[in-house]
Every structure is written in C-alpha cells, then in structure tokens.
N, C-alpha and C positions, 0 to 999 in steps of 0.2 A: 314273392316278387317285390312287394312294397318294402320289406325289410332290407333287401339288397339295394334298393334305391336310396333308402335312408342312410344305409352304410356308405354308399358312394358319395352322398352329399356331405356326410361327416368327414370322410377322408379328404374331400376337396377343401372343406372348410379348414381342417387341420393343416393341410398342405399350404393353403393360402396364408394361414396364420404363421406357419413356419417360415415362409418366404419373407413375410413382412418383418418378422422378428430378426431374421438374418440381415435384412436391409437396415434395420434399426441399429443392430450391433455394429455394422460397418460404419454408419454415420456417427455413432458414439465414439468409435475408435478414431475416426478422422478428426472429430472435434477435440478429443483428448490430446492427440498429437499436436494440433494447432495451438491449443491452450498451453501445452507443455513448452512449446517453442516460444510463445509469447511471454510466459512467466520467466523462462530462462533469460530472455532478452531484458525484461524488466529487472531481474536480479542483477544482471551484469551492469545495467545502468546505475542501480543503487550502490553496487560495489565501487564503481568509478566515482560516484558522488561522495561516498564515504572516504575514499582515498583523498579526494580534493579537500574535503573538510579537515582531514587529518593534517594535510599540508598547511592549510590556513591556520589551524589551531597552533601549529608550531610557532607562528608569529604571535606571541602572547600579547604584545601591545595592541596589535590590530584586533585581536580577539576581544580584548578588554573594551576597546572602542565599540566594537560591534555589540557586545553585551550591554554597554551603557546605552547605546542607541535603541536597542530592543526594549530595555527597561523604560526609557522615555516614551517610546511608542506605545507600550502597554499601559503606562499611566495615562497617556492622552486618550487612548481608546476607552479606558475605564471612566475617565471624566466625561467623555462624549456619551457613553451609555447612561451614566448617572444623570447628566443634563437632559437627555432625551426622555428618560423614564420619569424624572422628577416633573418635567413640564407636562407630561402626559397625565400623571396622577393629579396634578394641580388643576388641569383643565377639566377633569371628570368631576 
C-alpha cells in the first residue's frame, strides 16, 4: 500500500514538473520572438544609419571638416584627461 502511495506522489511530482517545464518553454519561446523582433528593428535602424552615413561621406569636403573637428575634440578630451590626472597626482 505504501509503495503505491509513493508511486502516486512521484507521478504527481513528475506531472507537476512537466507542466512547469512546458510553461517555461512557452515563456522562452515568447521571449525569443520578442527579442528577435527587437533585434530586427535595431538592425533596420542601423542599416538606415549606415545609408545616411554613406550619403554624407559622398560629400568629401563636409566629411573632411567633420574629421578635423573630431580630431580637435579628441585632442581637447586628451588634454582634459591629462590635466585632471596630473592635478590629481600632484595633490597626492
């Protein structure tokens, strides 16, 4: 009698586990679909951005101006970091 009760408990536990596993698989599939849609949307945005950059790059003079300004900004940022860390080291 006890053996049948234990067997019944085990069957219930496995049945419950199976139901939870099925629910988990459904949730994973839903999350996967959502993530896939989101990634596809991001990819399309990136493609559009790339196309826009290509159009802007065709205008070489403007691109050279942008490049020069980026170099200046990089140099200024570098100088700012040097100044910040040099002062920090001197104060220690």
